[in-house]
N, C-alpha and C positions, 0 to 999 in steps of 0.2 A: 583552499575553498572550505566552504559553508558545508558541515553536511544539511544533507535534504534528502526524502523522502522519495520512493518511484513506486505506486501506486499502480496492481494489476489490472485491468479493471474488462469489464463486457457494460455493454449501454445499455440493454434491459435489467440490470441485477441494480436495487435499488441503496443495498447496501454502498455498493460503489459510491455509487455518489452521494450518498447522507458520508461517507470516509472524507472523498474530494471539499465537500462544502464543508468538514470540519477542519480540514488542514489550511485552508482559504479561510477562515473566518478565526482562527489560529492565527493566521500571518504566515504559518509553516512553509520554508518553501518546499518545494515535492513537480513530479515533474509524472502523470498520468500515458499507460502503457495502452493503450485500447487494444484486447485481442480478438474482436469484435466478426475477423477478418478470418484469422487464423487457431483454428480450431484444437490441430497438434500443440502447438503452441501453449498455447492455452492449459490444455490438459496437460501437458509439460511442468508447465510453470506450477500448477498443485499438488500435483505429481511429486515434485521436488519438491516443495517449501511445507509438503507433507499438509493439507488444506483442504478440503471438501470442496470450498466455491470458495468466487470473488468477494469481497477486494483481500486482493497481495498487500500487505505492506512491506516494505523490506527499507530500512533508514542506511543509506551513504556515508559513513564516518570517514577520518583522513587518511585511513589507511584497508578498511576493512567496510564489509558490509552487515549488519544487524538484520536478523529478519525476524520481525511483528509479530507476523498474522491477520488476523483481520481486521473487520471496525471495531467492535468493541476488545479487544489487541490495544490495536491505534488509542483510543481512547483511556486505556490503564494508564498503559505504556507515559503518554504525555501526562498525564495527572499526577504521575510520579516521577516525571524525571521535567520539575519546572526546572528552567534558569534563570 
């Protein structure tokens, strides 16, 4: 399976929208996980990933995952890891 990203978002977050648009514009495969209806899950994800706000970006590799971070982390990561 090809690598892809999971992006944990909230619908009222501008950086979440920007992250989704950025991945879409780059043609990078991703799935969005909308957390608006489950605030407990939202808080758990932020705590587990050691982030203060959405988006939370995770790359799914062949046999592992890599926590990328937020929007700026995503942009930096993709600019450094061009195929």
